C-alpha positions in Angstrom: 80.4 109.6 84.2 83.3 108.4 82.1 84.6 104.8 82.0 87.8 105.9 83.8 85.7 107.4 86.7 83.6 104.2 86.9 86.7 102.0 87.1 88.7 104.1 89.6 86.8 103.1 92.8 87.1 99.3 92.2 90.8 99.7 91.3 91.4 101.6 94.5 89.4 99.1 96.5 91.5 96.2 95.0 94.7 98.0 95.7 94.2 99.3 99.2 91.6 96.7 100.2 94.4 94.1 100.5 96.4 95.6 103.4 93.1 96.8 105.0 91.7 93.2 104.8 94.9 91.7 106.2 94.9 94.1 109.1 91.2 93.4 109.7 92.1 89.7 109.9 94.7 90.4 112.5 92.2 92.3 114.6 89.6 89.5 114.2 92.2 86.9 115.3 93.2 89.0 118.3 89.5 89.4 119.3 89.0 85.7 119.0 92.1 85.0 121.0 90.9 87.3 123.8 87.5 85.6 123.9 88.3 81.9 123.4 90.1 79.8 126.0 93.8 79.2 125.6 96.1 81.3 123.4 96.7 81.4 119.7 100.3 82.4 120.3 101.4 78.8 120.3 100.9 78.8 116.5 103.7 81.4 116.1 107.3 80.7 115.0 109.0 78.3 117.5 112.7 78.5 116.7 114.5 75.3 115.8 111.3 73.2 116.2 110.4 71.7 112.8 106.7 72.0 113.6 107.3 75.7 114.5 107.9 76.4 110.8 104.1 76.5 110.4 104.4 79.8 112.3 105.9 81.3 109.2 102.3 81.4 107.9 100.5 82.2 111.1 102.9 84.4 113.1 102.2 87.7 111.3 98.5 87.3 112.1 99.1 86.7 115.9 99.9 89.2 118.6 100.9 88.8 122.2 98.5 91.5 123.4 96.2 94.3 122.2 99.0 96.8 122.8 101.2 94.7 120.6 98.6 94.7 117.8 97.8 98.4 118.2 101.5 99.3 118.0 101.9 97.5 114.8 98.6 98.6 113.1 99.4 102.2 112.0 102.8 101.5 110.5 101.5 98.3 108.9 98.6 100.2 107.3 100.7 103.2 106.1 103.6 101.1 104.7 101.3 98.4 103.4 99.2 100.8 101.5 102.3 102.3 99.9 103.3 98.9 98.7 99.7 98.2 97.6 99.7 101.4 95.5 101.5 99.3 92.9 98.7 96.8 92.9 97.1 94.1 95.0 99.1 91.3 93.3 102.3 93.1 94.0 101.2 93.6 97.6 100.5 89.9 98.2 103.7 88.8 96.4 105.8 91.2 98.5 104.0 90.1 101.7 104.6 86.4 100.9 108.3 86.9 100.2 108.7 88.9 103.4 106.8 86.4 105.5 108.8 83.4 104.2 112.3 85.0 104.4 111.5 86.8 107.6 110.0 83.8 109.2 112.6 81.3 108.2 115.4 83.7 109.2 113.8 84.2 112.6 113.3 80.5 113.1 116.9 79.7 112.3 118.7 82.6 114.2 116.6 82.9 117.3 117.4 80.9 120.4 115.9 77.4 120.3 112.4 77.2 121.6 111.8 81.0 121.3 108.3 81.8 120.2 107.8 84.8 117.9 104.5 86.4 116.9 103.4 89.7 115.4 103.2 91.7 112.2 106.3 93.8 112.9 108.3 91.5 110.5 106.0 92.6 107.7 106.3 96.2 108.8 110.1 96.1 108.6 109.7 94.2 105.3 107.5 96.8 103.7 110.0 99.4 104.9 112.9 97.5 103.3 110.9 97.0 100.1 110.1 100.7 99.8 113.7 101.7 100.3 115.3 99.0 98.2 113.1 99.4 95.2 114.9 102.6 94.4 117.8 100.5 93.4 115.8 97.8 91.5 115.8 97.9 87.7 113.2 100.1 86.2 112.4 103.3 84.3 114.2 106.4 85.5 110.9 108.3 86.1 109.7 105.5 88.4 112.9 105.4 90.3 112.8 109.1 90.9 109.3 108.7 92.3 110.4 105.7 94.4 113.3 107.8 95.7 110.9 110.5 96.9 108.7 107.9 98.6 111.8 106.2 100.2 113.0 109.5 101.6 109.6 110.2 103.1 109.5 106.7 104.6 113.0 106.9 106.0 112.2 110.3 107.5 109.1 109.0 109.1 110.2 105.5 110.2 114.0 105.3 109.8 114.9 105.9 113.4 112.3 103.4 114.7 113.5 100.8 112.2 117.1 101.1 113.3 116.1 100.9 116.9 114.0 97.9 116.3 117.1 96.0 115.0 120.0 97.4 117.0 118.3 98.5 120.2 115.4 96.1 120.5 114.1 95.8 124.1 113.7 92.5 126.0 111.0 90.3 124.5 111.3 92.0 121.1 112.5 89.9 118.2 115.3 91.9 116.4 115.7 88.8 114.3 112.1 89.1 113.0 112.7 92.8 112.3 116.1 92.2 110.5 115.0 89.3 108.4 111.7 91.0 107.6 113.7 93.9 106.2 116.0 91.6 104.3 112.9 89.9 102.8 111.5 93.2 101.8 114.8 94.2 100.1 114.9 91.0 98.2 111.2 91.4 97.3 112.0 94.7 95.7 114.2 93.0 93.1 112.1 89.9 92.7 108.8 91.9 92.3 110.2 94.1 89.5 109.9 91.0 87.2 106.3 90.4 88.1 103.1 92.2 87.2 103.0 95.8 88.3 99.2 96.2 88.7 96.3 94.2 89.8 
C-alpha cells in the first residue's frame, strides 16, 4: 500500500466527516428534545429580542419536528458534502459565516418575537456558496469545475430554493432562507482567501 493510499481514508473522513457529524448532532438534539420535558425550540432565534441572538448559534441545530429535520437532512448532507469536498476547515468557515449572517439577518428582518429554528438557513447558504464561488477569484480550471458543480446544484435544487424564498408557506422563514443564501454567497468570496484544504 502506498503512502497516498494510506492517507486517502483519513483525508476523506476529515472532509466529509464534518457535515456528517453536524447532521448527527442535529438528530441527537431532536431525539433529546423528543424525550426530555419541555422544548429546545426556545433556544432558537427570537427576533428583536437581544437574548434571542444566542439563537444564531443554536437555531441550526434545532427543529420544530421530526418531519422538519427529515426534510432538511438530505439537502443538508448533499450540499454540505459538496462544500466539505474543499476541506473540513473550509466547511466550518463557510458554515460559520452562513450561520452568523443568516441568523442576524433573520433576527433583524423577521417580525418581533418570531421564533426561528432549523438547518434550512445552512442549506440555502451552502447552495448560495456553491453557486457564487463560480464568480469568486481563482484559477480558471477551478472555476470551470465550480461552474459544472453549480449547474448541477441549480438543476437539482434551484426551483426549491426560489420557492423557499419567494413562495414560502405559512410558518416557513423566507428570511432565514434569503439571508442564509446571502451568507453563503459572501462566504464564497471570503473563503477564497482562506485555506483550501484541511
